[in-house]
N, C-alpha and C positions, 0 to 999 in steps of 0.2 A: 544556415549561414555557412559560408566557406571559411575554414579556420585560417587565420593569419599567424605570423610569429607572435603578435601581441595577444591573440586569442589563446594560443598555447601557453604563453607566459602567465596570463591571468587564470588559466586552468591549473597549471602545475604548481604555482606558487603557494596554493593552499594545502597541497599534499603534505603528509608527514614523511619524514625521511624513511621511516620503516616501510611505507607503501612503495616508495621508489626502489629501495634496496631489495625488498621482497619480490617486486615485479621482475627485476633482473635475475634474482635467484630462481624464481619460478620458471623462467624461460630457459635458463642454462642448466638447471639440475632436473634431470628426468630419471627417477629411480626405476630399477627393474622390479616387476611384480614379485612378491614373495609368496611361493606356493606351499609353504610349510603347512602341514595339516592343522586344522582348526583346534584351538584349545577345547577343553571339555565344557559342556553346557552347565550353567548354574541353574539350579532348580528354583522356580518361584516359590515364595512362602505364602503370599496372599493372592487373591483373585484379581486379575487384570480388569480394570473398570472399562466400561464402554466409552469409546472416544467419540469425537465429532466425526460424522460420516460424510464423505465426499459424494458428489454426484457420480453416477455410473459413467465410466469412460470406455470400458471394454464392452462394446455393444453386442458383438458376435465375433466368432473367429474370422479373420483377424482384423476387425474393423474397430477403430478407436475414434473417439470424439473428444478433442481438446480445443479450447478457445473457440467453441462453436463451429468447428471445422472437422468434418469426418475424413479420415484417410485410412488406407489399408496397409497393413504390414505384409507386403508381398513376398519379400526375400530378405536375405541378410543385409543387403545394401540399403534397405528401407530405414534401418535404424539411424543411418547417417545421411539421408537424402539431402543433397545440397540445394534442392529446389523447395525444400520445406522450411518454414520459419523456425529458427533455432529454438524459440520458446516452446513450440509444438513438440519438437524432438525432446527437449528437456522433460516435458510432461510425460512423454512416452516412456522415458527411462526412470521416472519417479516411482512407478508402480502404485499410484494412489488407489487404483481400483481394488487392490487387495483389501482395503479397509473402507470401501465405498458402501453405499446402501445396497442391501441384498447380497453382499459379497459371499455369504455362506452358501448361496445357490450356485455360485460359479467356481467352487473349489477345484473341480477337475480342470476347468479351463485355466484357472490361475496356475495350476501346476505345469501345464503345458507352456504357459506364458513364461514362467520361471526357467523352464528348460530351454526355450528358444533364446532367452536372453543370455544364459550361460554359454550356450553353444555358438551363438552368433555375434558375441561381443568379446573379442580377445582381450585379456587383461591389459589395462594401461592404454588402450587404443580407442579413439573415437569420442563422440559427444558424451556417451553414457559413463565414461570414466573421468569426466571433469569433476572436480571436487564437490560442486553444489548438487548436481543430480545424484552423485554417489552418496552424499550425506542423506538426502531424502529417501533414497532407495534402501539404504541400510536400516533406517528407522521403520520404513513401511514393511520390510521383510520381518523384522523382529516383532512389530506390532501384530502381524498376521499370525506368527507362531504363538505369541502370548494369548491371542484370542482363541487358541485351541487347535491350530493346525501344526503339522509336523514338517520338518526339513530333514532330508536324509544327508548323508555325509558329503555328497557332491555339492549341495547348496550351502551347507555349513562351512565347507572349505572355501567356497566362493565368497561367502560373507566375511570370513576372516581375511581373505586376500584383499577384498575391497576395503576393509578397515585399515589394514596395514598400508595400503596404497594411499588412502586418505590421510593417515597419520603423517605421511611424508609429503603431502600436497596441501597442507592447511593454507587457507586463503588469507594470509597476512597482508597480501598486496591489495585486497579488496576491502577487508574488514566488514563492519556492519552486519547485516542479516546473514551474509554468506559465512562469516566467521562463527556466528552464533549457531548456525545449522551444522557446521563442521564439529563444533564442540558437543552439540546435542547428540550427534551420531556416535562420537567416541564414548560418551557416557552410556548410550544404549548398548553398544557392543561390549563395553567394559563390564556391564552388569549381566549381560546375556551369557557371556563366557566367564570362565573362572581361570585362576592361575596368574602367575607373575605378569605375563604379557597383557592380559585383560585388565589387571589391576593398574598397569601403566596407562592404558587407554583411558580408564576411568579417572585416574588422578589428573591427567593432563586435561581431559574434557571438563572436569569440575573446576579446575583452576582457571581455564579459559572462561567458563560461565560466570564465575565470581567476578572476574575482571570485566567482562563485557556487560553484565547486568548493571554494575555501577556506572559504566560508560554509556550504555545504550538506553537505559530507562531513566528518564528525567524525574526530578522530584515530584512533578504533578502527575506522574504515571505514564506519560507519553513516550513511545519509542522515538528515538532521536532523529529518525529520518522523516518524521512528520507526515507520514502517509497512513490514513486509517486502515488501508488494506494490509500493509506490512505490519502495522501494530497488531491487528487481529491475529495474524499468523504468529507473531511473537508471543501473544497471550496463549495461543494453542500450544506452542512449544513449551511454555512454562507448565501448563497443565499436563502435557504428555510426560515431562520430566518428573513431575510430582507423582504421577500415576506409576511410573517406572520404579521410583524409589520405594513407594509403598509396597509394590508387588514383591520386591526383594527384601522387604523389611529393613530398609535403610532410613534412618531418621534424616529428613531433609534439612538443609540450612534454615535457621530460624527466620531469616529475612524473606524466604520465598513466598510465604503466604501474604506478607505485606506487599511485596511486588505485585502479586496476582490481583489483590483487591484494588490497588491503585491503578493498575493497567485496565482492569474491568471498568472502573469508574470513568477513566479517561475515554474509553470506547463508548460508554453510555452517552457521554457528552457530545461525541462526534457522529452520532447516529440520528437519522431522521425518524419521524413517527412511523414510517413504513417498515422500520426495523433494519434498514440497510444503511451502509456507511455513506458519509458525505464524500465529495470528490475534490480533495485537495492533494496536489502532487500526484504521483502514479496511484490510481485507485480505480477499481472496477468490482462490480458484484460478481459473485460466483467463484471467486478464487479462494478467499478465506472463509471460515465458518461464520455464520451470523452471530449477532450479539446473543440471541436467544439460545442458540446451540452451545455457545461458550458458557453461558450461565448454567445451563443444565449440566454440562460436563463438570464445571467447577463445583456445583452442588453435590454431584456424585462423589467428588473427592473431598467434600467438606472444606473447600477452600474459598468459596464465595458465599457469604451469608444471604439469607432470603431477603433481608431488609435493606440492602444497598439501594440508595436512591439519590436523586439530584433534586434537592428541595429549593435551591436558590433560583430566583428569576434570572439572574445573570451569573454566569460562572466563568471566571478568568483562569484559563490554563496557562499560568504565567510563564513557566519555563518553555513550554511548547510554542506558545504564541497564538492561541486560538481563544475566542470568546463564544460562549453560548448564551443567547438571550431567548427567553421563553415567556412571552406575555400573551395572555388570552389564547386565541387559536393559532398564534404565530410562533414558529421556531426559526431563529436565524443563527447561523454559525459564521463567524467573522474571522478572517485570516489577517492577523497582524504579526505573522511569524517570519523569521528568516527562512530561506529556502530549504535549510537542513544543516547538518554539521558541515562546516567549511571544507573539511577534507573528504567528505563523502556526500556530494549532492546528486548522485546518479539517478535518483528517482524524483528529483525536483521538477516542478513546473514554474513558469514565470507568472505566478498567481498572487503576488503580494497585494494585500488590501482587497482581495476578492471576497465573496460571501455567497452563501446559499440560503434559500428560504423555503420552508414548508408552511402552508396555510391549511387549516381544517384537515390536518394529517395527510396532505398531498403536496408533493413537490411543486414549487412554483418557479423559482429561479435556480438554475443549475450550472455549475461548471461543466465543461464538455466531456470530462472523463478520459478514459484510456482504452483504446481498442487493440493496440498491438505494440510490440517493442521492435519491430523490424526497421531496417535501414530505409530512409527516404523522407520526403517532404511531409508526408502525413504525420509521421511521428513528431517531427519538429513543430508542425502546426498545432497538434494536440497539446504539446508542452508549452506553446507560446502564449503570450499575454492575451491576444485576441480571442482565444478559446475560453476565456474566464471572465467573470463578472467584475471587471476592474477597468482601469484607464490605460489606453495605449497612446504613446506620444511619438509623433514622426514615424509611424509605422514600425517602431522598434519594440523588442521585448524588454520588459523591466529588468530581467536578468538574462544574460546572453546564453541562450540554449544552443547547443550544437552537438553534432554526432547523435548517437542514441541515448547516451547517459552522461553527457558532459555539460558543464557550466563554466563560463569564464567569469566576467564581472557579474556580481549578483547584488540584488536589492537588499538593503538593510532598513527595517522599520525603525523609527525613532519618534520621540516625544508622544508616546501613547498617553492619552487622557481618558479616564473612565469616570463618569458621574452617574450615580443611581439615586435619583430622588423620586420616590414613588409619586405617580405611577409611571414615570418615564425613565429612559436610559439614554445617555449620550456617550458615544465612543468616537474619539478623534485620533487620527494617527497620520504620520508622514512616512514616505520612504524615498531613498536617494538613488533608486535604480537607474534613473535617467540623468544622473549627474554627469555621466560620461558624454552626454550630447552637448552640442554647442549651446552656450547660455546656461548650462547646468540647471535645468528645470527640476523642481521638486513636486511630487504629487502628494497632495493632502486630501484625505477623505474623512467625512463626518457622517456617522449614522445617528439619527435621532429617532428613538423608538418609543411608541406608546402602545396602549392596548388596542388601538384602532388603526394605526398607520406607522409607516417607516419613511423617513425623509433621508435621502442619500445625497449629500452635496460634495462635489469634487472641485478642488482648486488646483491650478498649476501656477506655482510661484517661479517665474523666470520665463524667458522667451521660448517659443516653440513655433514650428511651421504649421502643424495640424495635429489635432488630438481628438479622441472620442472616448466616451464611457460606454461600455458594452454590457448588455443584460441578456443572458441566454434564457429562453423560456422553455419550460419542460414540454416535450412533444404532445402530451395529453391536454395541454392548456391551449384554448383557442383565443385569438386576438382579433379585436375589431376597433375601428376608429369612431369616435363621437363626431357625428356629422356637423354638430353645431359648434363644438369647441375643438379646434384642431390640435390643441395641446394636450388632449386627453385620449387615453386608450382604455379599452375595456377588455379585461381578461376573464375568461370563464373556465373554471375548474371542472373536472369530470363530475364532481358532486353538484354542479350547477351553482355553486357560490360564485359571486361576481367580485372582481377586484378592479379598482380604478388606478390608472397611472397618470399622474399630472407631471408634465415634462416642461422644464425650463431650458430651452436650447433647441437647436435645429436637430431633427431626428429623422430616421428612416428605418424601415424594417428590411432585413435581408435573410436569405435562407442560410441555415447552418446545419450542423449535425451534432447529435448527442450520442455518447458511447457508454452505455451502462455496463457493458461486459466486453471482454476480449472477443474480437471478431464480430461485434455488433455495431452498426452505424444507423441511427434513426434520424430522419429529417426533423428539424425543429426551426424555430424562428429566433432571430436575435435583434433586439432593439439597440440601435446605435445612436447615441446622442453626441453631436459634434460641439466642440467648444468654439464659440465665436468671441468670447472674452476670456477672463481668467477663471470662470467657474461654470458648471452646469449643475442641474438639480433634478432629481426624480423623486416624486412622492408616491408611495404605494399605500392605497387606502383600502382596507378590507371591511370597513363598516362606516357607512356614511352617517355623519352627525347632523 
C-alpha cells in the first residue's frame, strides 16, 4: 500500500518517545572510530561448551551461500553491493561460518576471511559497521576464539574498535531483538577483555539485558515480537550468554535459568511434529537453530532438564496469544494474538485468527511463510492477510502492512472464549482489524475440535462488499474433488492418509506459493471459501465415523 498522511500517523502514534528521539540522535551523531589498542585478554577458567552449529555458508574461496542464494565476494566493493539484498549482505558480515558445521576444517580459510574483512571494510563505513551485524560479528569472532582459535593483535585491535563503535551506536531507536543483540555483544567483549574499559562494556551490557529480558520475554516464555523464528534466536542468545559466564567463572543472575526453561517450553508449543517452527509473523526455517539443537545445547549447560514436556491437550500461551491443541493425530496452533508490541511491529504479519495444522506428523494447512525482506510487492503479499489461513474482507489486510517492516492500524483480538470438555475443545475469538472499513465489520472465528475432526466457522458481523476465508494447503498434500458431492474435497497426505473437507459456502481452488525458507518459493494450492451470507464453515475430518 502507498502510505498516506493517515498511514504515517497511525504508524508513528504507537512509537515511544525514546524511539523518535534516538532515531534523530542516531542520524545526527556519527562518532569517529577509536583505534586505541585493545585491552588485555581475560583468560577463560572453564571449557567453552559446544554451541548450536549453523549451516556451512563459506562454500569455497570466495563463494558464499546465504538465503539459498550463492554469490561471490569478488572485490572490496562486493561487501557493499547495492544490487544485493541487504539481508544477504548482513549475513556476509555476521561471520556465522566461523561457528558452522565442520568449521575446524576451514580454519585457514577463515583466517583469510577475517583478514579480508579488516582490510576491505574501513572502520565506521558501510553495511558491515551497522550496529546489528557488528553485534553478531563480535559474538562470532569471540566464540571462534573460545572454541580454540587465536587472534593476533591486528584482529584483537579490530575487535576492540568494533566494540567501542557499537558502544556509541546502540540501537535504542529500534529496540527489540536489535537492542538485545547489542547488549549481548557488549557482554561478550566485556568478559573477553579485561580492565576498566571492558568492565564498563560488561556492566552496560548486563544492565541492558536485565532491562530487556523483563520487557521482551513475556510471562508465558514467549519473546514479545511473537515470531517463533526470532524467539528461537533469543533462546540461543540466552544459552550463549550462560555459556560465556560459565566459561569465565561468573555466577549468572538467578533468573536466567527460569527464563531459559520458559522460553524452551514456549518454543516446544510452537513447533510442529516435524521439529520445525510454525509460521506466524516473520518466520522461516534454517535461520534459527531447531528445537532439538537448542535442547541439546541447553542440556550441555545443565539449563534445560531432560523431563520438560507439554502434557496438556490444550495449552494457552496467554500473554503471547497462541493456543496449541493436540488431540489424537492432530496438532493445531491457533493465533489469537496481537500483531506484536505496539511500538515494535516490524516483523508482524496480518495473520490474526489464522492457524496451522499437522496431521499424522505431517503439515496439512500452512501459513505462507517468509522468503525475503526486500522492498517490493512480494514482501507485502507475504505479510498480508491473504497469505494466511484466515478471513480477508473487501480485499484489505486485517492490519495495515506497508513498507518492509511497518504497520499502521492493527487488529486487536477480543472476547476470547476457551472451553475444554473432554473429548472436545471449543475456541472462539473476534478481532476488530476491519473496523476501519465502511460499516465497521468484525471478524469472529470458532474452532471446534475433537479427536476426529475440526470445524472452523467464520462470521462477519457488519456490512461488507466481499469476503473469503482462505486455507493454504502444504505443497506435499494433493487435493481432489468428490464427484458425487460438490461440497466435499479429499486431501491426501504423503503418508497416504486421507482427509475430507466439507465446505459450507462457495469455494474455488487457486494457485499460491509457500515459503519454508528465505529464498525458497514452492507452488501450493489455496482453498478460498467465499461468504454469501454472514458466515462460512469448513469441517476437516481425518477419521470417518
